[in-house]
CHARMM internal coordinates of N, CA and C (Angstrom, degrees):
IC EDIT
DIST 1 N 1 CA 1.5582
DIST 1 CA 1 C 1.5292
ANGL 1 N 1 CA 1 C 108.59
DIST 1 C 2 N 1.4142
ANGL 1 CA 1 C 2 N 106.82
DIHE 1 N 1 CA 1 C 2 N 133.51
DIST 2 N 2 CA 1.3827
ANGL 1 C 2 N 2 CA 107.29
DIHE 1 CA 1 C 2 N 2 CA 177.08
DIST 2 CA 2 C 1.4884
ANGL 2 N 2 CA 2 C 106.87
DIHE 1 C 2 N 2 CA 2 C -131.95
DIST 2 C 3 N 1.2428
ANGL 2 CA 2 C 3 N 125.23
DIHE 2 N 2 CA 2 C 3 N 140.98
DIST 3 N 3 CA 1.4967
ANGL 2 C 3 N 3 CA 134.42
DIHE 2 CA 2 C 3 N 3 CA 178.14
DIST 3 CA 3 C 1.5430
ANGL 3 N 3 CA 3 C 107.99
DIHE 2 C 3 N 3 CA 3 C -97.52
DIST 3 C 4 N 1.2377
ANGL 3 CA 3 C 4 N 121.44
DIHE 3 N 3 CA 3 C 4 N 124.38
DIST 4 N 4 CA 1.4449
ANGL 3 C 4 N 4 CA 125.32
DIHE 3 CA 3 C 4 N 4 CA -178.63
DIST 4 CA 4 C 1.5358
ANGL 4 N 4 CA 4 C 106.64
DIHE 3 C 4 N 4 CA 4 C -129.53
DIST 4 C 5 N 1.3416
ANGL 4 CA 4 C 5 N 117.22
DIHE 4 N 4 CA 4 C 5 N 126.07
DIST 5 N 5 CA 1.4344
ANGL 4 C 5 N 5 CA 121.63
DIHE 4 CA 4 C 5 N 5 CA 172.15
DIST 5 CA 5 C 1.5715
ANGL 5 N 5 CA 5 C 111.27
DIHE 4 C 5 N 5 CA 5 C -116.71
DIST 5 C 6 N 1.2890
ANGL 5 CA 5 C 6 N 119.49
DIHE 5 N 5 CA 5 C 6 N 115.96
DIST 6 N 6 CA 1.3743
ANGL 5 C 6 N 6 CA 120.61
DIHE 5 CA 5 C 6 N 6 CA -178.31
DIST 6 CA 6 C 1.4694
ANGL 6 N 6 CA 6 C 111.05
DIHE 5 C 6 N 6 CA 6 C -102.93
DIST 6 C 7 N 1.3231
ANGL 6 CA 6 C 7 N 122.23
DIHE 6 N 6 CA 6 C 7 N 145.14
DIST 7 N 7 CA 1.3296
ANGL 6 C 7 N 7 CA 128.37
DIHE 6 CA 6 C 7 N 7 CA 178.85
DIST 7 CA 7 C 1.5324
ANGL 7 N 7 CA 7 C 110.09
DIHE 6 C 7 N 7 CA 7 C -117.60
DIST 7 C 8 N 1.4611
ANGL 7 CA 7 C 8 N 112.86
DIHE 7 N 7 CA 7 C 8 N 127.12
DIST 8 N 8 CA 1.4336
ANGL 7 C 8 N 8 CA 118.58
DIHE 7 CA 7 C 8 N 8 CA -174.87
DIST 8 CA 8 C 1.4984
ANGL 8 N 8 CA 8 C 113.69
DIHE 7 C 8 N 8 CA 8 C -123.15
DIST 8 C 9 N 1.3350
ANGL 8 CA 8 C 9 N 118.82
DIHE 8 N 8 CA 8 C 9 N 148.82
DIST 9 N 9 CA 1.3782
ANGL 8 C 9 N 9 CA 121.82
DIHE 8 CA 8 C 9 N 9 CA 169.07
DIST 9 CA 9 C 1.5013
ANGL 9 N 9 CA 9 C 109.39
DIHE 8 C 9 N 9 CA 9 C -140.48
DIST 9 C 10 N 1.4229
ANGL 9 CA 9 C 10 N 118.96
DIHE 9 N 9 CA 9 C 10 N 128.41
DIST 10 N 10 CA 1.4030
ANGL 9 C 10 N 10 CA 118.25
DIHE 9 CA 9 C 10 N 10 CA -172.04
DIST 10 CA 10 C 1.5552
ANGL 10 N 10 CA 10 C 115.45
DIHE 9 C 10 N 10 CA 10 C 50.25
DIST 10 C 11 N 1.3294
ANGL 10 CA 10 C 11 N 115.88
DIHE 10 N 10 CA 10 C 11 N 44.16
DIST 11 N 11 CA 1.3933
ANGL 10 C 11 N 11 CA 122.16
DIHE 10 CA 10 C 11 N 11 CA 173.03
DIST 11 CA 11 C 1.6492
ANGL 11 N 11 CA 11 C 116.67
DIHE 10 C 11 N 11 CA 11 C 67.44
DIST 11 C 12 N 1.3704
ANGL 11 CA 11 C 12 N 105.52
DIHE 11 N 11 CA 11 C 12 N 14.21
DIST 12 N 12 CA 1.6295
ANGL 11 C 12 N 12 CA 114.18
DIHE 11 CA 11 C 12 N 12 CA -178.16
DIST 12 CA 12 C 1.4732
ANGL 12 N 12 CA 12 C 105.67
DIHE 11 C 12 N 12 CA 12 C -115.29
DIST 12 C 13 N 1.3777
ANGL 12 CA 12 C 13 N 117.24
DIHE 12 N 12 CA 12 C 13 N 125.13
DIST 13 N 13 CA 1.3447
ANGL 12 C 13 N 13 CA 115.84
DIHE 12 CA 12 C 13 N 13 CA 175.96
DIST 13 CA 13 C 1.5129
ANGL 13 N 13 CA 13 C 112.85
DIHE 12 C 13 N 13 CA 13 C -75.97
DIST 13 C 14 N 1.3376
ANGL 13 CA 13 C 14 N 121.24
DIHE 13 N 13 CA 13 C 14 N 121.28
DIST 14 N 14 CA 1.5073
ANGL 13 C 14 N 14 CA 121.30
DIHE 13 CA 13 C 14 N 14 CA 178.12
DIST 14 CA 14 C 1.3969
ANGL 14 N 14 CA 14 C 122.32
DIHE 13 C 14 N 14 CA 14 C -105.01
DIST 14 C 15 N 1.3705
ANGL 14 CA 14 C 15 N 117.39
DIHE 14 N 14 CA 14 C 15 N -13.44
DIST 15 N 15 CA 1.4232
ANGL 14 C 15 N 15 CA 124.06
DIHE 14 CA 14 C 15 N 15 CA -178.67
DIST 15 CA 15 C 1.5599
ANGL 15 N 15 CA 15 C 110.50
DIHE 14 C 15 N 15 CA 15 C -158.91
DIST 15 C 16 N 1.3293
ANGL 15 CA 15 C 16 N 119.64
DIHE 15 N 15 CA 15 C 16 N 152.91
DIST 16 N 16 CA 1.3526
ANGL 15 C 16 N 16 CA 122.33
DIHE 15 CA 15 C 16 N 16 CA -179.52
DIST 16 CA 16 C 1.5960
ANGL 16 N 16 CA 16 C 108.33
DIHE 15 C 16 N 16 CA 16 C -153.28
DIST 16 C 17 N 1.5381
ANGL 16 CA 16 C 17 N 104.58
DIHE 16 N 16 CA 16 C 17 N 140.58
DIST 17 N 17 CA 1.5279
ANGL 16 C 17 N 17 CA 109.33
DIHE 16 CA 16 C 17 N 17 CA 176.98
DIST 17 CA 17 C 1.4849
ANGL 17 N 17 CA 17 C 107.38
DIHE 16 C 17 N 17 CA 17 C -105.13
DIST 17 C 18 N 1.2968
ANGL 17 CA 17 C 18 N 119.05
DIHE 17 N 17 CA 17 C 18 N 137.98
DIST 18 N 18 CA 1.4634
ANGL 17 C 18 N 18 CA 121.22
DIHE 17 CA 17 C 18 N 18 CA -178.33
DIST 18 CA 18 C 1.4662
ANGL 18 N 18 CA 18 C 105.48
DIHE 17 C 18 N 18 CA 18 C -126.06
DIST 18 C 19 N 1.3299
ANGL 18 CA 18 C 19 N 114.98
DIHE 18 N 18 CA 18 C 19 N 130.21
DIST 19 N 19 CA 1.4880
ANGL 18 C 19 N 19 CA 118.52
DIHE 18 CA 18 C 19 N 19 CA -178.54
DIST 19 CA 19 C 1.5589
ANGL 19 N 19 CA 19 C 108.65
DIHE 18 C 19 N 19 CA 19 C -71.39
DIST 19 C 20 N 1.2748
ANGL 19 CA 19 C 20 N 112.88
DIHE 19 N 19 CA 19 C 20 N -27.40
DIST 20 N 20 CA 1.5178
ANGL 19 C 20 N 20 CA 115.18
DIHE 19 CA 19 C 20 N 20 CA -174.05
DIST 20 CA 20 C 1.6420
ANGL 20 N 20 CA 20 C 103.85
DIHE 19 C 20 N 20 CA 20 C -74.15
DIST 20 C 21 N 1.2660
ANGL 20 CA 20 C 21 N 119.16
DIHE 20 N 20 CA 20 C 21 N -35.95
DIST 21 N 21 CA 1.4633
ANGL 20 C 21 N 21 CA 118.16
DIHE 20 CA 20 C 21 N 21 CA 172.38
DIST 21 CA 21 C 1.5190
ANGL 21 N 21 CA 21 C 114.54
DIHE 20 C 21 N 21 CA 21 C -77.35
DIST 21 C 22 N 1.4158
ANGL 21 CA 21 C 22 N 114.20
DIHE 21 N 21 CA 21 C 22 N -39.11
DIST 22 N 22 CA 1.3584
ANGL 21 C 22 N 22 CA 119.39
DIHE 21 CA 21 C 22 N 22 CA -179.71
DIST 22 CA 22 C 1.5526
ANGL 22 N 22 CA 22 C 112.73
DIHE 21 C 22 N 22 CA 22 C 84.12
DIST 22 C 23 N 1.3508
ANGL 22 CA 22 C 23 N 113.34
DIHE 22 N 22 CA 22 C 23 N 14.98
DIST 23 N 23 CA 1.5765
ANGL 22 C 23 N 23 CA 115.90
DIHE 22 CA 22 C 23 N 23 CA 172.22
DIST 23 CA 23 C 1.4792
ANGL 23 N 23 CA 23 C 104.66
DIHE 22 C 23 N 23 CA 23 C -157.26
DIST 23 C 24 N 1.4011
ANGL 23 CA 23 C 24 N 110.00
DIHE 23 N 23 CA 23 C 24 N 176.51
DIST 24 N 24 CA 1.4804
ANGL 23 C 24 N 24 CA 119.96
DIHE 23 CA 23 C 24 N 24 CA -176.92
DIST 24 CA 24 C 1.5195
ANGL 24 N 24 CA 24 C 107.86
DIHE 23 C 24 N 24 CA 24 C -90.15
DIST 24 C 25 N 1.2781
ANGL 24 CA 24 C 25 N 112.73
DIHE 24 N 24 CA 24 C 25 N 148.95
DIST 25 N 25 CA 1.4932
ANGL 24 C 25 N 25 CA 128.28
DIHE 24 CA 24 C 25 N 25 CA 178.53
DIST 25 CA 25 C 1.5581
ANGL 25 N 25 CA 25 C 108.27
DIHE 24 C 25 N 25 CA 25 C -122.29
DIST 25 C 26 N 1.3294
ANGL 25 CA 25 C 26 N 114.25
DIHE 25 N 25 CA 25 C 26 N 122.56
DIST 26 N 26 CA 1.5565
ANGL 25 C 26 N 26 CA 121.01
DIHE 25 CA 25 C 26 N 26 CA 172.28
DIST 26 CA 26 C 1.4434
ANGL 26 N 26 CA 26 C 109.40
DIHE 25 C 26 N 26 CA 26 C -80.06
DIST 26 C 27 N 1.3703
ANGL 26 CA 26 C 27 N 117.03
DIHE 26 N 26 CA 26 C 27 N 138.86
DIST 27 N 27 CA 1.4581
ANGL 26 C 27 N 27 CA 124.44
DIHE 26 CA 26 C 27 N 27 CA 179.03
DIST 27 CA 27 C 1.4754
ANGL 27 N 27 CA 27 C 110.26
DIHE 26 C 27 N 27 CA 27 C -113.62
DIST 27 C 28 N 1.4579
ANGL 27 CA 27 C 28 N 120.40
DIHE 27 N 27 CA 27 C 28 N -15.56
DIST 28 N 28 CA 1.4103
ANGL 27 C 28 N 28 CA 120.92
DIHE 27 CA 27 C 28 N 28 CA 171.35
DIST 28 CA 28 C 1.5577
ANGL 28 N 28 CA 28 C 107.46
DIHE 27 C 28 N 28 CA 28 C -128.73
DIST 28 C 29 N 1.3366
ANGL 28 CA 28 C 29 N 113.53
DIHE 28 N 28 CA 28 C 29 N -177.78
DIST 29 N 29 CA 1.5322
ANGL 28 C 29 N 29 CA 117.01
DIHE 28 CA 28 C 29 N 29 CA 179.55
DIST 29 CA 29 C 1.4348
ANGL 29 N 29 CA 29 C 108.63
DIHE 28 C 29 N 29 CA 29 C -61.72
DIST 29 C 30 N 1.3177
ANGL 29 CA 29 C 30 N 121.03
DIHE 29 N 29 CA 29 C 30 N -44.08
DIST 30 N 30 CA 1.5060
ANGL 29 C 30 N 30 CA 125.27
DIHE 29 CA 29 C 30 N 30 CA -179.03
DIST 30 CA 30 C 1.5284
ANGL 30 N 30 CA 30 C 108.62
DIHE 29 C 30 N 30 CA 30 C -63.70
DIST 30 C 31 N 1.4005
ANGL 30 CA 30 C 31 N 111.72
DIHE 30 N 30 CA 30 C 31 N -42.98
DIST 31 N 31 CA 1.4683
ANGL 30 C 31 N 31 CA 117.48
DIHE 30 CA 30 C 31 N 31 CA -177.33
DIST 31 CA 31 C 1.4923
ANGL 31 N 31 CA 31 C 111.75
DIHE 30 C 31 N 31 CA 31 C -65.11
DIST 31 C 32 N 1.3325
ANGL 31 CA 31 C 32 N 119.97
DIHE 31 N 31 CA 31 C 32 N -32.04
DIST 32 N 32 CA 1.4273
ANGL 31 C 32 N 32 CA 121.80
DIHE 31 CA 31 C 32 N 32 CA -176.54
DIST 32 CA 32 C 1.5347
ANGL 32 N 32 CA 32 C 110.47
DIHE 31 C 32 N 32 CA 32 C -68.17
DIST 32 C 33 N 1.4205
ANGL 32 CA 32 C 33 N 112.67
DIHE 32 N 32 CA 32 C 33 N -37.69
DIST 33 N 33 CA 1.5370
ANGL 32 C 33 N 33 CA 117.84
DIHE 32 CA 32 C 33 N 33 CA 171.19
DIST 33 CA 33 C 1.4011
ANGL 33 N 33 CA 33 C 116.70
DIHE 32 C 33 N 33 CA 33 C -62.21
DIST 33 C 34 N 1.3342
ANGL 33 CA 33 C 34 N 114.17
DIHE 33 N 33 CA 33 C 34 N -42.67
DIST 34 N 34 CA 1.5040
ANGL 33 C 34 N 34 CA 118.95
DIHE 33 CA 33 C 34 N 34 CA -176.55
DIST 34 CA 34 C 1.5696
ANGL 34 N 34 CA 34 C 109.13
DIHE 33 C 34 N 34 CA 34 C -74.70
DIST 34 C 35 N 1.2300
ANGL 34 CA 34 C 35 N 120.67
DIHE 34 N 34 CA 34 C 35 N -37.77
DIST 35 N 35 CA 1.4902
ANGL 34 C 35 N 35 CA 129.84
DIHE 34 CA 34 C 35 N 35 CA 176.27
DIST 35 CA 35 C 1.5881
ANGL 35 N 35 CA 35 C 104.88
DIHE 34 C 35 N 35 CA 35 C -55.13
DIST 35 C 36 N 1.3017
ANGL 35 CA 35 C 36 N 114.26
DIHE 35 N 35 CA 35 C 36 N -52.53
DIST 36 N 36 CA 1.4382
ANGL 35 C 36 N 36 CA 119.32
DIHE 35 CA 35 C 36 N 36 CA -178.57
DIST 36 CA 36 C 1.4821
ANGL 36 N 36 CA 36 C 112.61
DIHE 35 C 36 N 36 CA 36 C -59.33
DIST 36 C 37 N 1.3747
ANGL 36 CA 36 C 37 N 119.06
DIHE 36 N 36 CA 36 C 37 N -48.16
DIST 37 N 37 CA 1.4398
ANGL 36 C 37 N 37 CA 125.72
DIHE 36 CA 36 C 37 N 37 CA 176.28
DIST 37 CA 37 C 1.5355
ANGL 37 N 37 CA 37 C 109.06
DIHE 36 C 37 N 37 CA 37 C -53.53
DIST 37 C 38 N 1.3457
ANGL 37 CA 37 C 38 N 114.58
DIHE 37 N 37 CA 37 C 38 N -56.08
DIST 38 N 38 CA 1.4648
ANGL 37 C 38 N 38 CA 116.28
DIHE 37 CA 37 C 38 N 38 CA -177.26
DIST 38 CA 38 C 1.4159
ANGL 38 N 38 CA 38 C 113.02
DIHE 37 C 38 N 38 CA 38 C -61.43
DIST 38 C 39 N 1.3740
ANGL 38 CA 38 C 39 N 121.40
DIHE 38 N 38 CA 38 C 39 N -41.02
DIST 39 N 39 CA 1.4121
ANGL 38 C 39 N 39 CA 122.87
DIHE 38 CA 38 C 39 N 39 CA -179.90
DIST 39 CA 39 C 1.5374
ANGL 39 N 39 CA 39 C 120.56
DIHE 38 C 39 N 39 CA 39 C -65.72
DIST 39 C 40 N 1.3681
ANGL 39 CA 39 C 40 N 110.23
DIHE 39 N 39 CA 39 C 40 N -14.79
DIST 40 N 40 CA 1.4818
ANGL 39 C 40 N 40 CA 114.61
DIHE 39 CA 39 C 40 N 40 CA 179.78
DIST 40 CA 40 C 1.6097
ANGL 40 N 40 CA 40 C 106.48
DIHE 39 C 40 N 40 CA 40 C -99.98
DIST 40 C 41 N 1.2349
ANGL 40 CA 40 C 41 N 119.56
DIHE 40 N 40 CA 40 C 41 N -0.82
DIST 41 N 41 CA 1.4658
ANGL 40 C 41 N 41 CA 117.67
DIHE 40 CA 40 C 41 N 41 CA 173.37
DIST 41 CA 41 C 1.4867
ANGL 41 N 41 CA 41 C 112.30
DIHE 40 C 41 N 41 CA 41 C -103.20
DIST 41 C 42 N 1.2701
ANGL 41 CA 41 C 42 N 119.04
DIHE 41 N 41 CA 41 C 42 N 109.66
DIST 42 N 42 CA 1.4896
ANGL 41 C 42 N 42 CA 124.29
DIHE 41 CA 41 C 42 N 42 CA -172.34
DIST 42 CA 42 C 1.5538
ANGL 42 N 42 CA 42 C 111.50
DIHE 41 C 42 N 42 CA 42 C -65.39
DIST 42 C 43 N 1.2457
ANGL 42 CA 42 C 43 N 120.82
DIHE 42 N 42 CA 42 C 43 N -26.07
DIST 43 N 43 CA 1.4887
ANGL 42 C 43 N 43 CA 124.57
DIHE 42 CA 42 C 43 N 43 CA 179.91
DIST 43 CA 43 C 1.5579
ANGL 43 N 43 CA 43 C 107.91
DIHE 42 C 43 N 43 CA 43 C -71.30
DIST 43 C 44 N 1.3717
ANGL 43 CA 43 C 44 N 120.26
DIHE 43 N 43 CA 43 C 44 N -42.70
DIST 44 N 44 CA 1.3995
ANGL 43 C 44 N 44 CA 125.71
DIHE 43 CA 43 C 44 N 44 CA 178.05
DIST 44 CA 44 C 1.3982
ANGL 44 N 44 CA 44 C 111.70
DIHE 43 C 44 N 44 CA 44 C -61.81
DIST 44 C 45 N 1.3597
ANGL 44 CA 44 C 45 N 117.84
DIHE 44 N 44 CA 44 C 45 N -49.28
DIST 45 N 45 CA 1.5071
ANGL 44 C 45 N 45 CA 122.69
DIHE 44 CA 44 C 45 N 45 CA 178.00
DIST 45 CA 45 C 1.4944
ANGL 45 N 45 CA 45 C 112.99
DIHE 44 C 45 N 45 CA 45 C -63.64
DIST 45 C 46 N 1.3255
ANGL 45 CA 45 C 46 N 120.10
DIHE 45 N 45 CA 45 C 46 N -40.07
DIST 46 N 46 CA 1.4398
ANGL 45 C 46 N 46 CA 123.90
DIHE 45 CA 45 C 46 N 46 CA 174.00
DIST 46 CA 46 C 1.4592
ANGL 46 N 46 CA 46 C 113.98
DIHE 45 C 46 N 46 CA 46 C -51.45
DIST 46 C 47 N 1.4891
ANGL 46 CA 46 C 47 N 111.62
DIHE 46 N 46 CA 46 C 47 N -50.71
DIST 47 N 47 CA 1.4550
ANGL 46 C 47 N 47 CA 123.39
DIHE 46 CA 46 C 47 N 47 CA -173.19
DIST 47 CA 47 C 1.6105
ANGL 47 N 47 CA 47 C 105.00
DIHE 46 C 47 N 47 CA 47 C -63.93
DIST 47 C 48 N 1.2762
ANGL 47 CA 47 C 48 N 123.91
DIHE 47 N 47 CA 47 C 48 N -38.56
DIST 48 N 48 CA 1.4484
ANGL 47 C 48 N 48 CA 123.36
DIHE 47 CA 47 C 48 N 48 CA -171.66
DIST 48 CA 48 C 1.5517
ANGL 48 N 48 CA 48 C 110.89
DIHE 47 C 48 N 48 CA 48 C -84.57
DIST 48 C 49 N 1.4699
ANGL 48 CA 48 C 49 N 114.96
DIHE 48 N 48 CA 48 C 49 N -26.04
DIST 49 N 49 CA 1.3095
ANGL 48 C 49 N 49 CA 117.90
DIHE 48 CA 48 C 49 N 49 CA 177.19
DIST 49 CA 49 C 1.4841
ANGL 49 N 49 CA 49 C 113.08
DIHE 48 C 49 N 49 CA 49 C -71.93
DIST 49 C 50 N 1.3988
ANGL 49 CA 49 C 50 N 116.00
DIHE 49 N 49 CA 49 C 50 N -29.18
DIST 50 N 50 CA 1.4792
ANGL 49 C 50 N 50 CA 126.02
DIHE 49 CA 49 C 50 N 50 CA -177.74
DIST 50 CA 50 C 1.4823
ANGL 50 N 50 CA 50 C 109.33
DIHE 49 C 50 N 50 CA 50 C -76.40
DIST 50 C 51 N 1.3923
ANGL 50 CA 50 C 51 N 120.75
DIHE 50 N 50 CA 50 C 51 N -21.55
DIST 51 N 51 CA 1.4304
ANGL 50 C 51 N 51 CA 122.52
DIHE 50 CA 50 C 51 N 51 CA -177.61
DIST 51 CA 51 C 1.4601
ANGL 51 N 51 CA 51 C 112.02
DIHE 50 C 51 N 51 CA 51 C -61.47
DIST 51 C 52 N 1.3962
ANGL 51 CA 51 C 52 N 122.82
DIHE 51 N 51 CA 51 C 52 N -35.01
DIST 52 N 52 CA 1.3833
ANGL 51 C 52 N 52 CA 127.98
DIHE 51 CA 51 C 52 N 52 CA -177.30
DIST 52 CA 52 C 1.6386
ANGL 52 N 52 CA 52 C 105.16
DIHE 51 C 52 N 52 CA 52 C -56.92
DIST 52 C 53 N 1.2743
ANGL 52 CA 52 C 53 N 112.15
DIHE 52 N 52 CA 52 C 53 N -48.72
DIST 53 N 53 CA 1.5226
ANGL 52 C 53 N 53 CA 118.14
DIHE 52 CA 52 C 53 N 53 CA -173.99
DIST 53 CA 53 C 1.5960
ANGL 53 N 53 CA 53 C 107.07
DIHE 52 C 53 N 53 CA 53 C -70.07
DIST 53 C 54 N 1.3596
ANGL 53 CA 53 C 54 N 111.66
DIHE 53 N 53 CA 53 C 54 N -43.27
DIST 54 N 54 CA 1.5387
ANGL 53 C 54 N 54 CA 116.91
DIHE 53 CA 53 C 54 N 54 CA -175.37
DIST 54 CA 54 C 1.4750
ANGL 54 N 54 CA 54 C 108.18
DIHE 53 C 54 N 54 CA 54 C -66.37
DIST 54 C 55 N 1.2377
ANGL 54 CA 54 C 55 N 121.09
DIHE 54 N 54 CA 54 C 55 N -48.49
DIST 55 N 55 CA 1.5788
ANGL 54 C 55 N 55 CA 122.08
DIHE 54 CA 54 C 55 N 55 CA -163.63
DIST 55 CA 55 C 1.4996
ANGL 55 N 55 CA 55 C 107.96
DIHE 54 C 55 N 55 CA 55 C -104.48
DIST 55 C 56 N 1.2421
ANGL 55 CA 55 C 56 N 124.14
DIHE 55 N 55 CA 55 C 56 N -45.87
DIST 56 N 56 CA 1.5429
ANGL 55 C 56 N 56 CA 121.95
DIHE 55 CA 55 C 56 N 56 CA -171.76
DIST 56 CA 56 C 1.5303
ANGL 56 N 56 CA 56 C 107.61
DIHE 55 C 56 N 56 CA 56 C -81.48
DIST 56 C 57 N 1.4159
ANGL 56 CA 56 C 57 N 121.22
DIHE 56 N 56 CA 56 C 57 N -51.39
DIST 57 N 57 CA 1.3997
ANGL 56 C 57 N 57 CA 112.45
DIHE 56 CA 56 C 57 N 57 CA -172.53
DIST 57 CA 57 C 1.4849
ANGL 57 N 57 CA 57 C 114.19
DIHE 56 C 57 N 57 CA 57 C -73.61
DIST 57 C 58 N 1.2303
ANGL 57 CA 57 C 58 N 123.42
DIHE 57 N 57 CA 57 C 58 N -15.56
DIST 58 N 58 CA 1.5052
ANGL 57 C 58 N 58 CA 125.52
DIHE 57 CA 57 C 58 N 58 CA 173.17
DIST 58 CA 58 C 1.5045
ANGL 58 N 58 CA 58 C 109.93
DIHE 57 C 58 N 58 CA 58 C -73.70
DIST 58 C 59 N 1.3027
ANGL 58 CA 58 C 59 N 115.42
DIHE 58 N 58 CA 58 C 59 N -33.16
DIST 59 N 59 CA 1.4998
ANGL 58 C 59 N 59 CA 120.86
DIHE 58 CA 58 C 59 N 59 CA -165.99
DIST 59 CA 59 C 1.6704
ANGL 59 N 59 CA 59 C 107.79
DIHE 58 C 59 N 59 CA 59 C -95.28
DIST 59 C 60 N 1.2768
ANGL 59 CA 59 C 60 N 117.73
DIHE 59 N 59 CA 59 C 60 N -15.97
DIST 60 N 60 CA 1.4854
ANGL 59 C 60 N 60 CA 121.97
DIHE 59 CA 59 C 60 N 60 CA -165.29
DIST 60 CA 60 C 1.6006
ANGL 60 N 60 CA 60 C 106.85
DIHE 59 C 60 N 60 CA 60 C -62.91
DIST 60 C 61 N 1.2060
ANGL 60 CA 60 C 61 N 116.22
DIHE 60 N 60 CA 60 C 61 N -40.38
DIST 61 N 61 CA 1.4979
ANGL 60 C 61 N 61 CA 120.16
DIHE 60 CA 60 C 61 N 61 CA -176.09
DIST 61 CA 61 C 1.6734
ANGL 61 N 61 CA 61 C 107.35
DIHE 60 C 61 N 61 CA 61 C -66.36
DIST 61 C 62 N 1.2765
ANGL 61 CA 61 C 62 N 116.73
DIHE 61 N 61 CA 61 C 62 N -37.63
DIST 62 N 62 CA 1.4924
ANGL 61 C 62 N 62 CA 118.67
DIHE 61 CA 61 C 62 N 62 CA -179.96
DIST 62 CA 62 C 1.4781
ANGL 62 N 62 CA 62 C 105.75
DIHE 61 C 62 N 62 CA 62 C -68.02
DIST 62 C 63 N 1.3912
ANGL 62 CA 62 C 63 N 119.57
DIHE 62 N 62 CA 62 C 63 N -49.53
DIST 63 N 63 CA 1.4887
ANGL 62 C 63 N 63 CA 119.56
DIHE 62 CA 62 C 63 N 63 CA -175.96
DIST 63 CA 63 C 1.4523
ANGL 63 N 63 CA 63 C 113.32
DIHE 62 C 63 N 63 CA 63 C -66.06
DIST 63 C 64 N 1.2330
ANGL 63 CA 63 C 64 N 126.92
DIHE 63 N 63 CA 63 C 64 N -30.80
DIST 64 N 64 CA 1.5533
ANGL 63 C 64 N 64 CA 129.24
DIHE 63 CA 63 C 64 N 64 CA 168.30
DIST 64 CA 64 C 1.4988
ANGL 64 N 64 CA 64 C 113.96
DIHE 63 C 64 N 64 CA 64 C -65.92
DIST 64 C 65 N 1.3562
ANGL 64 CA 64 C 65 N 114.44
DIHE 64 N 64 CA 64 C 65 N -37.75
DIST 65 N 65 CA 1.5163
ANGL 64 C 65 N 65 CA 112.70
DIHE 64 CA 64 C 65 N 65 CA 174.10
DIST 65 CA 65 C 1.4178
ANGL 65 N 65 CA 65 C 117.05
DIHE 64 C 65 N 65 CA 65 C -73.69
DIST 65 C 66 N 1.2973
ANGL 65 CA 65 C 66 N 119.72
DIHE 65 N 65 CA 65 C 66 N -23.17
DIST 66 N 66 CA 1.4078
ANGL 65 C 66 N 66 CA 125.82
DIHE 65 CA 65 C 66 N 66 CA 178.97
DIST 66 CA 66 C 1.5835
ANGL 66 N 66 CA 66 C 110.43
DIHE 65 C 66 N 66 CA 66 C -77.76
DIST 66 C 67 N 1.3295
ANGL 66 CA 66 C 67 N 111.89
DIHE 66 N 66 CA 66 C 67 N -28.45
DIST 67 N 67 CA 1.4546
ANGL 66 C 67 N 67 CA 114.51
DIHE 66 CA 66 C 67 N 67 CA -179.03
DIST 67 CA 67 C 1.4358
ANGL 67 N 67 CA 67 C 112.50
DIHE 66 C 67 N 67 CA 67 C -84.67
END
COOR INIT
IC SEED 1 N 1 CA 1 C
IC BUILD
């Protein structure tokens, strides 16, 4: 299971958090700056790393039953 959070502006993805990497990745010039800022803040990284457990792992049983 992987949790991915994508950040968009004007329909262009500029940054993405991937739980498998455990950090943000910038996809544009602006996204690189944002990802660097977010990756240097331990509280932001801890919040998004915990989202996999909070959201994905609690709902995986429901999703498998529905399929």
